[in-house]
C-alpha positions in Angstrom: 339.9 147.5 -34.8 338.4 145.4 -31.9 335.0 146.5 -30.7 334.2 147.1 -27.0 332.5 144.2 -25.3 328.8 145.0 -24.8 325.6 143.6 -23.3 322.2 143.6 -25.0 320.1 142.8 -21.9 320.1 141.8 -18.3 317.1 139.9 -17.1 316.0 138.9 -13.7 312.9 136.6 -13.9 311.0 134.6 -11.3 310.4 130.8 -11.4 307.4 131.3 -13.7 309.3 133.4 -16.2 307.7 136.7 -15.2 309.8 139.9 -14.9 311.3 140.9 -11.6 313.8 143.4 -13.1 315.0 143.8 -16.7 317.1 146.2 -18.6 317.5 146.3 -22.4 320.5 148.0 -24.0 319.8 147.1 -27.6 317.2 147.9 -30.3 316.9 144.2 -31.2 313.6 144.1 -29.4 311.8 147.3 -30.4 308.5 146.8 -28.6 307.5 145.6 -25.1 305.7 142.7 -26.7 308.9 141.6 -28.5 310.8 141.9 -25.2 308.3 139.8 -23.3 308.3 137.2 -26.1 312.1 137.0 -25.9 312.0 136.7 -22.1 309.4 133.9 -22.4 311.4 132.1 -25.1 314.7 132.3 -23.1 313.0 131.2 -19.9 311.3 128.2 -21.6 314.5 127.0 -23.3 316.6 127.2 -20.2 314.2 125.4 -17.8 315.6 121.9 -18.3 319.2 122.8 -17.6 321.3 122.4 -14.5 322.3 126.0 -14.0 320.9 125.7 -10.5 322.9 122.7 -9.2 326.4 123.3 -10.4 326.9 126.8 -9.1 328.4 127.8 -12.4 326.6 129.7 -15.2 325.4 128.1 -18.3 325.7 129.4 -21.9 323.3 129.1 -24.7 322.6 130.6 -28.1 319.1 132.0 -28.9 318.1 133.9 -32.0 321.6 135.0 -32.8 322.2 136.0 -29.1 324.5 134.5 -26.6 322.7 134.1 -23.3 324.6 133.3 -20.0 322.4 132.4 -17.1 322.2 131.1 -13.6 319.4 130.2 -11.2 319.1 130.5 -7.5 316.0 129.6 -5.5 313.1 131.2 -7.4 315.1 133.7 -9.4 316.6 133.3 -12.8 319.5 135.6 -13.8 320.3 136.2 -17.6 322.8 138.3 -19.4 322.5 138.6 -23.2 325.1 139.6 -25.7 325.7 139.3 -29.5 326.5 136.0 -31.1 330.2 137.1 -31.5 330.5 138.4 -27.9 333.0 136.8 -25.6 331.1 134.4 -23.3 333.7 134.8 -20.5 333.0 138.6 -20.4 329.2 137.9 -20.3 329.7 135.3 -17.6 331.8 137.8 -15.6 328.9 140.4 -15.9 326.4 137.8 -14.8 328.6 136.7 -11.8 329.0 140.4 -10.8 325.3 141.0 -10.9 324.5 137.7 -9.1 327.0 138.4 -6.3 326.1 142.0 -5.9 322.4 141.1 -5.5 323.4 138.5 -3.0 325.4 141.2 -1.0 322.6 143.7 -1.2 319.9 141.2 -0.1 322.2 140.0 2.6 322.2 136.4 1.3 318.4 136.2 1.1 318.2 135.9 -2.7 314.6 135.1 -3.4 311.7 136.7 -5.3 310.0 138.3 -2.2 313.2 139.9 -1.0 314.1 141.0 -4.5 310.8 142.7 -5.0 311.0 144.4 -1.6 314.5 145.8 -2.6 313.7 146.4 -6.3 315.2 149.9 -6.1 318.6 148.4 -5.0 318.5 145.8 -7.8 317.7 148.5 -10.5 320.5 150.7 -9.1 322.8 147.6 -9.3 321.9 147.2 -13.0 322.8 150.9 -13.6 326.2 150.5 -11.9 327.1 147.4 -14.0 326.1 148.5 -17.5 325.3 151.8 -19.1 324.0 151.9 -22.6 325.3 148.4 -23.2 328.8 149.3 -22.1 330.1 147.3 -19.2 331.2 149.6 -16.4 331.9 147.3 -13.4 331.9 143.6 -12.6 333.3 143.5 -9.1 330.3 142.7 -6.8 331.7 144.5 -3.7 332.3 147.7 -5.7 328.8 147.5 -7.3 327.2 146.8 -3.9 329.2 149.6 -2.3 328.1 152.2 -4.9 324.5 151.1 -4.6 324.6 151.3 -0.8 326.1 154.8 -1.0 323.1 155.8 -3.0 320.6 154.3 -0.6 319.1 155.7 2.5 320.7 157.8 5.2 318.6 156.6 8.2 319.7 159.6 10.2 318.2 162.1 7.8 314.9 163.7 9.0 311.8 162.0 7.6 310.9 165.1 5.6 314.0 164.8 3.6 313.6 161.1 2.8 311.6 159.5 -0.1 308.5 157.5 0.8 310.3 154.2 0.4 313.2 155.4 2.5 310.8 156.7 5.2 309.0 153.3 5.2 312.3 151.5 5.5 313.4 153.7 8.3 310.0 153.2 10.1 310.2 149.4 9.6 313.7 149.4 11.0 312.6 151.4 14.1 309.6 149.1 14.6 311.8 146.0 14.3 314.3 147.4 16.9 311.4 148.3 19.3 309.9 144.8 19.0 313.2 143.1 19.7 313.8 145.1 22.9 
């Protein structure tokens, strides 16, 4: 019987290899120290590749894991699967995540923008994979679901979370300055 394709981790690291957003779906890395060591190792081993220039994702094997990755500006996107996982499926997950982040950040895909919209990126990860099982890879569907979860600017401030209220206030301030 064929097994269902699955993902072990999705990593979004900055240009120094530090975490921006990560999700692990496997017990292969039981402690936070093991996860950080894996992230550092993957980052170090992929630095010298041309995943940035071609526009396509690269594939590599690390510690019995298949890693598909892609770089844009100061962000490094990684999707990890088992050594027997289909690399095309992992590449599709990576491309869906990459494109959805691009849509949600309105094309400004860099570390600063990613950190300012970390809630959207984490929601994006939740829409793509749940418990290692791939749910969605279409970037427009993912971004649409994430956007439907995010703020309703017309809601009264008392019903908004702090981050939503700050975003609404920032939006109103920007509009008033542009008038």
